[in-house]
Steps between C-alpha positions, in 0.01 A plus 500: 500500500301196388293515813413850429390417145296221635335743760414752217349231275297366794383852585415557133287184491320598822425842355384352178271271692354788705440716199316214333274463820439895502404472129240229580366713786463800282327296229256359740419840646471668161265212392298509826454887475401506122283193525299672777461824293357348190215723510374718231520873554182696442683822458847651474635609854510875546836671456556542875306204634813301584710797629602433859528850575135604451 
């Protein structure tokens, strides 16, 4: 049973590490996207301008 608990704790630590890495990746992507699009909009987009089904 002790081995099983150790395995679970080891897996939890691994998952926590992976989640932290994913957070860092998401933050980097978010920053990259929104730093690239720091442009001022001259107008409000038309209602259906971003509708993929047009």
